[in-house]
One Martini backbone bead per residue (centre of mass of N, CA, C, O) as a GRO file, in nm:
protein
   74
    1UNK     BB    1   4.081   1.851   0.668
    2UNK     BB    2   4.052   1.590   0.855
    3UNK     BB    3   4.006   1.253   0.869
    4UNK     BB    4   3.768   1.244   1.076
    5UNK     BB    5   3.592   1.447   0.923
    6UNK     BB    6   3.570   1.285   0.663
    7UNK     BB    7   3.434   1.038   0.793
    8UNK     BB    8   3.191   1.191   0.901
    9UNK     BB    9   3.088   1.295   0.630
   10UNK     BB   10   3.061   1.016   0.498
   11UNK     BB   11   2.855   0.906   0.701
   12UNK     BB   12   2.638   1.118   0.651
   13UNK     BB   13   2.606   1.064   0.349
   14UNK     BB   14   2.522   0.769   0.376
   15UNK     BB   15   2.266   0.822   0.545
   16UNK     BB   16   2.131   1.011   0.344
   17UNK     BB   17   2.116   0.810   0.113
   18UNK     BB   18   1.940   0.604   0.261
   19UNK     BB   19   1.705   0.794   0.316
   20UNK     BB   20   1.644   0.871   0.021
   21UNK     BB   21   1.590   0.582  -0.073
   22UNK     BB   22   1.352   0.528   0.118
   23UNK     BB   23   1.174   0.757   0.017
   24UNK     BB   24   1.165   0.674  -0.278
   25UNK     BB   25   1.031   0.399  -0.225
   26UNK     BB   26   0.770   0.510  -0.084
   27UNK     BB   27   0.699   0.707  -0.350
   28UNK     BB   28   0.663   0.451  -0.530
   29UNK     BB   29   0.370   0.373  -0.662
   30UNK     BB   30   0.418   0.129  -0.843
   31UNK     BB   31   0.562  -0.044  -0.629
   32UNK     BB   32   0.341  -0.035  -0.411
   33UNK     BB   33   0.118  -0.163  -0.585
   34UNK     BB   34   0.266  -0.426  -0.641
   35UNK     BB   35   0.296  -0.514  -0.344
   36UNK     BB   36  -0.006  -0.514  -0.279
   37UNK     BB   37  -0.089  -0.722  -0.489
   38UNK     BB   38   0.083  -0.953  -0.373
   39UNK     BB   39  -0.050  -0.958  -0.091
   40UNK     BB   40  -0.336  -1.017  -0.188
   41UNK     BB   41  -0.280  -1.278  -0.339
   42UNK     BB   42  -0.161  -1.429  -0.098
   43UNK     BB   43  -0.407  -1.406   0.085
   44UNK     BB   44  -0.606  -1.550  -0.105
   45UNK     BB   45  -0.445  -1.819  -0.129
   46UNK     BB   46  -0.455  -1.888   0.176
   47UNK     BB   47  -0.761  -1.727   0.218
   48UNK     BB   48  -1.066  -1.677   0.048
   49UNK     BB   49  -1.311  -1.633   0.237
   50UNK     BB   50  -1.297  -1.328   0.319
   51UNK     BB   51  -1.312  -1.228   0.025
   52UNK     BB   52  -1.587  -1.348  -0.044
   53UNK     BB   53  -1.747  -1.214   0.180
   54UNK     BB   54  -1.677  -0.922   0.105
   55UNK     BB   55  -1.789  -0.928  -0.186
   56UNK     BB   56  -2.076  -1.003  -0.106
   57UNK     BB   57  -2.132  -0.761   0.078
   58UNK     BB   58  -2.084  -0.544  -0.137
   59UNK     BB   59  -2.307  -0.640  -0.330
   60UNK     BB   60  -2.543  -0.608  -0.134
   61UNK     BB   61  -2.509  -0.306  -0.091
   62UNK     BB   62  -2.542  -0.215  -0.383
   63UNK     BB   63  -2.820  -0.340  -0.432
   64UNK     BB   64  -2.958  -0.189  -0.200
   65UNK     BB   65  -2.904   0.100  -0.303
   66UNK     BB   66  -3.046   0.070  -0.572
   67UNK     BB   67  -3.321  -0.012  -0.462
   68UNK     BB   68  -3.362   0.239  -0.289
   69UNK     BB   69  -3.344   0.445  -0.523
   70UNK     BB   70  -3.587   0.327  -0.684
   71UNK     BB   71  -3.814   0.274  -0.429
   72UNK     BB   72  -3.811   0.542  -0.321
   73UNK     BB   73  -3.996   0.850  -0.221
   74UNK     BB   74  -3.779   1.098  -0.256
   0.00000   0.00000   0.00000
């Protein structure tokens, strides 16, 4: 094999290695969960109001569903 072919093969191998590293990073569930947790914490620290409203709305929905299940005639 000549030198330009070797360089071409080396370049392809380097790109393949980068691609595999990127895939590995995307499929690392623990790392993705950690990054998501950090984004959520940061978002809450910047502006907690939407999170509080969302949690309140979710609680109201749950209480409503429980009340409906208990008091419905079905």
